PDB file of N, H, CA, C and O in Angstrom:
ATOM      1  N   GLY A   1      19.950  45.844   4.589  1.00  0.00           N
ATOM      2  CA  GLY A   1      20.011  44.929   3.500  1.00  0.00           C
ATOM      3  C   GLY A   1      20.209  43.486   3.976  1.00  0.00           C
ATOM      4  O   GLY A   1      19.535  42.572   3.501  1.00  0.00           O
ATOM      5  N   MET A   2      21.132  43.292   4.910  1.00  0.00           N
ATOM      6  H   MET A   2      21.680  44.034   5.296  1.00  0.00           H
ATOM      7  CA  MET A   2      21.434  41.933   5.382  1.00  0.00           C
ATOM      8  C   MET A   2      20.280  41.370   6.199  1.00  0.00           C
ATOM      9  O   MET A   2      19.992  40.175   6.125  1.00  0.00           O
ATOM     10  N   ILE A   3      19.625  42.209   6.969  1.00  0.00           N
ATOM     11  H   ILE A   3      19.859  43.180   7.029  1.00  0.00           H
ATOM     12  CA  ILE A   3      18.490  41.724   7.769  1.00  0.00           C
ATOM     13  C   ILE A   3      17.345  41.296   6.853  1.00  0.00           C
ATOM     14  O   ILE A   3      16.666  40.308   7.131  1.00  0.00           O
ATOM     15  N   LEU A   4      17.130  42.027   5.774  1.00  0.00           N
ATOM     16  H   LEU A   4      17.682  42.829   5.548  1.00  0.00           H
ATOM     17  CA  LEU A   4      16.107  41.651   4.801  1.00  0.00           C
ATOM     18  C   LEU A   4      16.413  40.322   4.158  1.00  0.00           C
ATOM     19  O   LEU A   4      15.512  39.506   3.962  1.00  0.00           O
ATOM     20  N   PHE A   5      17.682  40.087   3.821  1.00  0.00           N
ATOM     21  H   PHE A   5      18.414  40.750   3.980  1.00  0.00           H
ATOM     22  CA  PHE A   5      18.099  38.816   3.243  1.00  0.00           C
ATOM     23  C   PHE A   5      17.880  37.663   4.201  1.00  0.00           C
ATOM     24  O   PHE A   5      17.356  36.620   3.808  1.00  0.00           O
ATOM     25  N   ILE A   6      18.276  37.838   5.460  1.00  0.00           N
ATOM     26  H   ILE A   6      18.702  38.685   5.779  1.00  0.00           H
ATOM     27  CA  ILE A   6      18.099  36.771   6.459  1.00  0.00           C
ATOM     28  C   ILE A   6      16.633  36.491   6.688  1.00  0.00           C
ATOM     29  O   ILE A   6      16.234  35.336   6.830  1.00  0.00           O
ATOM     30  N   THR A   7      15.821  37.542   6.726  1.00  0.00           N
ATOM     31  H   THR A   7      16.145  38.481   6.610  1.00  0.00           H
ATOM     32  CA  THR A   7      14.367  37.372   6.924  1.00  0.00           C
ATOM     33  C   THR A   7      13.785  36.618   5.729  1.00  0.00           C
ATOM     34  O   THR A   7      12.956  35.729   5.923  1.00  0.00           O
ATOM     35  N   SER A   8      14.183  36.939   4.524  1.00  0.00           N
ATOM     36  H   SER A   8      14.857  37.661   4.366  1.00  0.00           H
ATOM     37  CA  SER A   8      13.645  36.234   3.357  1.00  0.00           C
ATOM     38  C   SER A   8      14.040  34.773   3.370  1.00  0.00           C
ATOM     39  O   SER A   8      13.243  33.920   2.980  1.00  0.00           O
ATOM     40  N   GLU A   9      15.245  34.461   3.807  1.00  0.00           N
ATOM     41  H   GLU A   9      15.892  35.154   4.124  1.00  0.00           H
ATOM     42  CA  GLU A   9      15.673  33.055   3.890  1.00  0.00           C
ATOM     43  C   GLU A   9      14.878  32.306   4.956  1.00  0.00           C
ATOM     44  O   GLU A   9      14.510  31.149   4.752  1.00  0.00           O
ATOM     45  N   VAL A  10      14.612  32.943   6.073  1.00  0.00           N
ATOM     46  H   VAL A  10      14.911  33.883   6.239  1.00  0.00           H
ATOM     47  CA  VAL A  10      13.819  32.314   7.129  1.00  0.00           C
ATOM     48  C   VAL A  10      12.440  31.985   6.592  1.00  0.00           C
ATOM     49  O   VAL A  10      11.939  30.881   6.805  1.00  0.00           O
ATOM     50  N   PHE A  11      11.811  32.942   5.889  1.00  0.00           N
ATOM     51  H   PHE A  11      12.218  33.838   5.716  1.00  0.00           H
ATOM     52  CA  PHE A  11      10.483  32.710   5.361  1.00  0.00           C
ATOM     53  C   PHE A  11      10.485  31.649   4.254  1.00  0.00           C
ATOM     54  O   PHE A  11       9.512  30.908   4.108  1.00  0.00           O
ATOM     55  N   PHE A  12      11.567  31.572   3.478  1.00  0.00           N
ATOM     56  H   PHE A  12      12.357  32.173   3.596  1.00  0.00           H
ATOM     57  CA  PHE A  12      11.670  30.555   2.432  1.00  0.00           C
ATOM     58  C   PHE A  12      11.674  29.161   3.060  1.00  0.00           C
ATOM     59  O   PHE A  12      10.903  28.296   2.644  1.00  0.00           O
ATOM     60  N   PHE A  13      12.521  28.937   4.042  1.00  0.00           N
ATOM     61  H   PHE A  13      13.147  29.639   4.380  1.00  0.00           H
ATOM     62  CA  PHE A  13      12.583  27.621   4.696  1.00  0.00           C
ATOM     63  C   PHE A  13      11.335  27.326   5.491  1.00  0.00           C
ATOM     64  O   PHE A  13      10.911  26.172   5.562  1.00  0.00           O
ATOM     65  N   LEU A  14      10.729  28.348   6.097  1.00  0.00           N
ATOM     66  H   LEU A  14      11.073  29.285   6.039  1.00  0.00           H
ATOM     67  CA  LEU A  14       9.477  28.159   6.808  1.00  0.00           C
ATOM     68  C   LEU A  14       8.393  27.662   5.843  1.00  0.00           C
ATOM     69  O   LEU A  14       7.649  26.737   6.167  1.00  0.00           O
ATOM     70  N   GLY A  15       8.309  28.268   4.678  1.00  0.00           N
ATOM     71  H   GLY A  15       8.914  29.020   4.415  1.00  0.00           H
ATOM     72  CA  GLY A  15       7.322  27.847   3.662  1.00  0.00           C
ATOM     73  C   GLY A  15       7.594  26.461   3.152  1.00  0.00           C
ATOM     74  O   GLY A  15       6.664  25.685   2.936  1.00  0.00           O
ATOM     75  N   PHE A  16       8.876  26.129   2.951  1.00  0.00           N
ATOM     76  H   PHE A  16       9.631  26.760   3.127  1.00  0.00           H
ATOM     77  CA  PHE A  16       9.232  24.807   2.474  1.00  0.00           C
ATOM     78  C   PHE A  16       8.837  23.726   3.475  1.00  0.00           C
ATOM     79  O   PHE A  16       8.215  22.734   3.095  1.00  0.00           O
ATOM     80  N   PHE A  17       9.189  23.903   4.745  1.00  0.00           N
ATOM     81  H   PHE A  17       9.695  24.709   5.053  1.00  0.00           H
ATOM     82  CA  PHE A  17       8.841  22.904   5.725  1.00  0.00           C
ATOM     83  C   PHE A  17       7.354  22.893   6.057  1.00  0.00           C
ATOM     84  O   PHE A  17       6.800  21.849   6.402  1.00  0.00           O
ATOM     85  N   TRP A  18       6.705  24.051   5.955  1.00  0.00           N
ATOM     86  H   TRP A  18       7.155  24.899   5.675  1.00  0.00           H
ATOM     87  CA  TRP A  18       5.253  24.104   6.127  1.00  0.00           C
ATOM     88  C   TRP A  18       4.563  23.214   5.082  1.00  0.00           C
ATOM     89  O   TRP A  18       3.660  22.444   5.409  1.00  0.00           O
ATOM     90  N   ALA A  19       5.000  23.331   3.830  1.00  0.00           N
ATOM     91  H   ALA A  19       5.733  23.956   3.564  1.00  0.00           H
ATOM     92  CA  ALA A  19       4.419  22.514   2.772  1.00  0.00           C
ATOM     93  C   ALA A  19       4.688  21.030   2.988  1.00  0.00           C
ATOM     94  O   ALA A  19       3.818  20.195   2.740  1.00  0.00           O
ATOM     95  N   PHE A  20       5.889  20.702   3.450  1.00  0.00           N
ATOM     96  H   PHE A  20       6.596  21.381   3.652  1.00  0.00           H
ATOM     97  CA  PHE A  20       6.224  19.310   3.709  1.00  0.00           C
ATOM     98  C   PHE A  20       5.352  18.722   4.810  1.00  0.00           C
ATOM     99  O   PHE A  20       4.795  17.636   4.649  1.00  0.00           O
ATOM    100  N   TYR A  21       5.229  19.439   5.937  1.00  0.00           N
ATOM    101  H   TYR A  21       5.681  20.321   6.067  1.00  0.00           H
ATOM    102  CA  TYR A  21       4.423  18.903   7.034  1.00  0.00           C
ATOM    103  C   TYR A  21       2.944  18.930   6.701  1.00  0.00           C
ATOM    104  O   TYR A  21       2.208  18.047   7.142  1.00  0.00           O
ATOM    105  N   HIS A  22       2.494  19.888   5.955  1.00  0.00           N
ATOM    106  H   HIS A  22       3.092  20.605   5.597  1.00  0.00           H
ATOM    107  CA  HIS A  22       1.079  19.912   5.543  1.00  0.00           C
ATOM    108  C   HIS A  22       0.781  18.698   4.675  1.00  0.00           C
ATOM    109  O   HIS A  22      -0.262  18.066   4.839  1.00  0.00           O
ATOM    110  N   SER A  23       1.675  18.362   3.757  1.00  0.00           N
ATOM    111  H   SER A  23       2.523  18.875   3.624  1.00  0.00           H
ATOM    112  CA  SER A  23       1.480  17.193   2.896  1.00  0.00           C
ATOM    113  C   SER A  23       1.528  15.900   3.667  1.00  0.00           C
ATOM    114  O   SER A  23       0.804  14.957   3.349  1.00  0.00           O
ATOM    115  N   SER A  24       2.374  15.845   4.681  1.00  0.00           N
ATOM    116  H   SER A  24       2.962  16.611   4.939  1.00  0.00           H
ATOM    117  CA  SER A  24       2.530  14.603   5.458  1.00  0.00           C
ATOM    118  C   SER A  24       1.381  14.415   6.450  1.00  0.00           C
ATOM    119  O   SER A  24       0.989  13.281   6.724  1.00  0.00           O
ATOM    120  N   LEU A  25       0.836  15.508   6.994  1.00  0.00           N
ATOM    121  H   LEU A  25       1.155  16.430   6.772  1.00  0.00           H
ATOM    122  CA  LEU A  25      -0.207  15.376   7.987  1.00  0.00           C
ATOM    123  C   LEU A  25      -1.607  15.305   7.378  1.00  0.00           C
ATOM    124  O   LEU A  25      -2.519  14.734   7.977  1.00  0.00           O
ATOM    125  N   ALA A  26      -1.776  15.887   6.183  1.00  0.00           N
ATOM    126  H   ALA A  26      -1.036  16.351   5.697  1.00  0.00           H
ATOM    127  CA  ALA A  26      -3.073  15.860   5.511  1.00  0.00           C
ATOM    128  C   ALA A  26      -2.872  15.570   4.025  1.00  0.00           C
ATOM    129  O   ALA A  26      -3.027  16.464   3.192  1.00  0.00           O
ATOM    130  N   PRO A  27      -2.525  14.315   3.687  1.00  0.00           N
ATOM    131  CA  PRO A  27      -2.258  13.999   2.280  1.00  0.00           C
ATOM    132  C   PRO A  27      -3.511  14.147   1.421  1.00  0.00           C
ATOM    133  O   PRO A  27      -4.612  13.791   1.841  1.00  0.00           O
ATOM    134  N   THR A  28      -3.330  14.669   0.237  1.00  0.00           N
ATOM    135  H   THR A  28      -2.436  14.958  -0.104  1.00  0.00           H
ATOM    136  CA  THR A  28      -4.445  14.920  -0.684  1.00  0.00           C
ATOM    137  C   THR A  28      -4.735  13.684  -1.518  1.00  0.00           C
ATOM    138  O   THR A  28      -3.910  12.773  -1.580  1.00  0.00           O
ATOM    139  N   PRO A  29      -5.898  13.641  -2.161  1.00  0.00           N
ATOM    140  CA  PRO A  29      -6.184  12.510  -3.050  1.00  0.00           C
ATOM    141  C   PRO A  29      -5.191  12.350  -4.200  1.00  0.00           C
ATOM    142  O   PRO A  29      -4.991  11.248  -4.711  1.00  0.00           O
ATOM    143  N   GLU A  30      -4.557  13.490  -4.609  1.00  0.00           N
ATOM    144  H   GLU A  30      -4.719  14.385  -4.194  1.00  0.00           H
ATOM    145  CA  GLU A  30      -3.554  13.401  -5.661  1.00  0.00           C
ATOM    146  C   GLU A  30      -2.352  12.565  -5.244  1.00  0.00           C
ATOM    147  O   GLU A  30      -1.684  11.962  -6.085  1.00  0.00           O
ATOM    148  N   LEU A  31      -2.083  12.531  -3.945  1.00  0.00           N
ATOM    149  H   LEU A  31      -2.625  13.020  -3.262  1.00  0.00           H
ATOM    150  CA  LEU A  31      -0.972  11.714  -3.416  1.00  0.00           C
ATOM    151  C   LEU A  31      -1.415  10.309  -3.118  1.00  0.00           C
ATOM    152  O   LEU A  31      -0.613   9.498  -2.654  1.00  0.00           O
ATOM    153  N   GLY A  32      -2.667   9.995  -3.369  1.00  0.00           N
ATOM    154  H   GLY A  32      -3.318  10.653  -3.746  1.00  0.00           H
ATOM    155  CA  GLY A  32      -3.178   8.663  -3.085  1.00  0.00           C
ATOM    156  C   GLY A  32      -3.711   8.546  -1.666  1.00  0.00           C
ATOM    157  O   GLY A  32      -4.046   7.451  -1.214  1.00  0.00           O
ATOM    158  N   GLY A  33      -3.790   9.660  -0.967  1.00  0.00           N
ATOM    159  H   GLY A  33      -3.518  10.550  -1.334  1.00  0.00           H
ATOM    160  CA  GLY A  33      -4.327   9.648   0.416  1.00  0.00           C
ATOM    161  C   GLY A  33      -3.406   9.021   1.421  1.00  0.00           C
ATOM    162  O   GLY A  33      -3.840   8.709   2.530  1.00  0.00           O
ATOM    163  N   CYS A  34      -2.145   8.820   1.082  1.00  0.00           N
ATOM    164  H   CYS A  34      -1.792   9.073   0.181  1.00  0.00           H
ATOM    165  CA  CYS A  34      -1.215   8.244   2.036  1.00  0.00           C
ATOM    166  C   CYS A  34       0.123   8.991   1.951  1.00  0.00           C
ATOM    167  O   CYS A  34       0.455   9.628   0.951  1.00  0.00           O
ATOM    168  N   TRP A  35       0.858   8.880   3.036  1.00  0.00           N
ATOM    169  H   TRP A  35       0.588   8.363   3.848  1.00  0.00           H
ATOM    170  CA  TRP A  35       2.171   9.529   3.081  1.00  0.00           C
ATOM    171  C   TRP A  35       3.180   8.514   3.568  1.00  0.00           C
ATOM    172  O   TRP A  35       2.907   7.864   4.576  1.00  0.00           O
ATOM    173  N   PRO A  36       4.304   8.329   2.945  1.00  0.00           N
ATOM    174  CA  PRO A  36       4.739   8.953   1.713  1.00  0.00           C
ATOM    175  C   PRO A  36       3.976   8.399   0.535  1.00  0.00           C
ATOM    176  O   PRO A  36       3.403   7.314   0.636  1.00  0.00           O
ATOM    177  N   PRO A  37       3.947   9.112  -0.592  1.00  0.00           N
ATOM    178  CA  PRO A  37       3.209   8.638  -1.760  1.00  0.00           C
ATOM    179  C   PRO A  37       3.684   7.255  -2.207  1.00  0.00           C
ATOM    180  O   PRO A  37       4.822   6.854  -1.961  1.00  0.00           O
ATOM    181  N   THR A  38       2.790   6.555  -2.860  1.00  0.00           N
ATOM    182  H   THR A  38       1.866   6.881  -3.060  1.00  0.00           H
ATOM    183  CA  THR A  38       3.099   5.209  -3.357  1.00  0.00           C
ATOM    184  C   THR A  38       4.279   5.240  -4.304  1.00  0.00           C
ATOM    185  O   THR A  38       4.353   6.092  -5.189  1.00  0.00           O
ATOM    186  N   GLY A  39       5.198   4.315  -4.119  1.00  0.00           N
ATOM    187  H   GLY A  39       5.138   3.623  -3.400  1.00  0.00           H
ATOM    188  CA  GLY A  39       6.355   4.225  -4.981  1.00  0.00           C
ATOM    189  C   GLY A  39       7.618   4.855  -4.386  1.00  0.00           C
ATOM    190  O   GLY A  39       8.710   4.673  -4.923  1.00  0.00           O
ATOM    191  N   ILE A  40       7.480   5.576  -3.308  1.00  0.00           N
ATOM    192  H   ILE A  40       6.592   5.724  -2.872  1.00  0.00           H
ATOM    193  CA  ILE A  40       8.635   6.202  -2.660  1.00  0.00           C
ATOM    194  C   ILE A  40       9.006   5.342  -1.457  1.00  0.00           C
ATOM    195  O   ILE A  40       8.184   5.121  -0.567  1.00  0.00           O
ATOM    196  N   THR A  41      10.226   4.866  -1.434  1.00  0.00           N
ATOM    197  H   THR A  41      10.893   5.046  -2.157  1.00  0.00           H
ATOM    198  CA  THR A  41      10.688   4.058  -0.303  1.00  0.00           C
ATOM    199  C   THR A  41      11.438   4.970   0.672  1.00  0.00           C
ATOM    200  O   THR A  41      12.227   5.828   0.274  1.00  0.00           O
ATOM    201  N   THR A  42      11.168   4.758   1.936  1.00  0.00           N
ATOM    202  H   THR A  42      10.527   4.062   2.259  1.00  0.00           H
ATOM    203  CA  THR A  42      11.812   5.576   2.956  1.00  0.00           C
ATOM    204  C   THR A  42      12.919   4.787   3.643  1.00  0.00           C
ATOM    205  O   THR A  42      12.921   3.556   3.637  1.00  0.00           O
ATOM    206  N   LEU A  43      13.834   5.500   4.219  1.00  0.00           N
ATOM    207  H   LEU A  43      13.833   6.500   4.224  1.00  0.00           H
ATOM    208  CA  LEU A  43      14.928   4.845   4.967  1.00  0.00           C
ATOM    209  C   LEU A  43      14.494   4.605   6.408  1.00  0.00           C
ATOM    210  O   LEU A  43      13.854   5.450   7.035  1.00  0.00           O
ATOM    211  N   ASP A  44      14.852   3.452   6.906  1.00  0.00           N
ATOM    212  H   ASP A  44      15.371   2.766   6.397  1.00  0.00           H
ATOM    213  CA  ASP A  44      14.612   3.158   8.310  1.00  0.00           C
ATOM    214  C   ASP A  44      15.798   3.707   9.115  1.00  0.00           C
ATOM    215  O   ASP A  44      16.922   3.242   8.926  1.00  0.00           O
ATOM    216  N   PRO A  45      15.579   4.681  10.005  1.00  0.00           N
ATOM    217  CA  PRO A  45      16.701   5.283  10.704  1.00  0.00           C
ATOM    218  C   PRO A  45      17.461   4.306  11.600  1.00  0.00           C
ATOM    219  O   PRO A  45      18.617   4.560  11.938  1.00  0.00           O
ATOM    220  N   PHE A  46      16.845   3.213  11.985  1.00  0.00           N
ATOM    221  H   PHE A  46      15.905   3.007  11.711  1.00  0.00           H
ATOM    222  CA  PHE A  46      17.516   2.248  12.848  1.00  0.00           C
ATOM    223  C   PHE A  46      18.402   1.276  12.066  1.00  0.00           C
ATOM    224  O   PHE A  46      19.184   0.534  12.659  1.00  0.00           O
ATOM    225  N   GLU A  47      18.281   1.280  10.731  1.00  0.00           N
ATOM    226  H   GLU A  47      17.645   1.883  10.248  1.00  0.00           H
ATOM    227  CA  GLU A  47      19.074   0.394   9.904  1.00  0.00           C
ATOM    228  C   GLU A  47      20.241   1.119   9.221  1.00  0.00           C
ATOM    229  O   GLU A  47      21.079   0.481   8.583  1.00  0.00           O
ATOM    230  N   VAL A  48      20.294   2.416   9.353  1.00  0.00           N
ATOM    231  H   VAL A  48      19.614   2.934   9.872  1.00  0.00           H
ATOM    232  CA  VAL A  48      21.343   3.173   8.662  1.00  0.00           C
ATOM    233  C   VAL A  48      22.672   2.943   9.333  1.00  0.00           C
ATOM    234  O   VAL A  48      23.685   3.493   8.901  1.00  0.00           O
TER     235      VAL A  48
END
């Protein structure tokens, strides 16, 4: 039971990050063809 739970959590996070990297590496026309989408401001890690 516990191994099945851990496996399902691994696949959940794998799918989540797969979708994130897929959207960032190949943005679709719905996103405006750019990443991050227009209107979203990102943090500069050197200014934090």
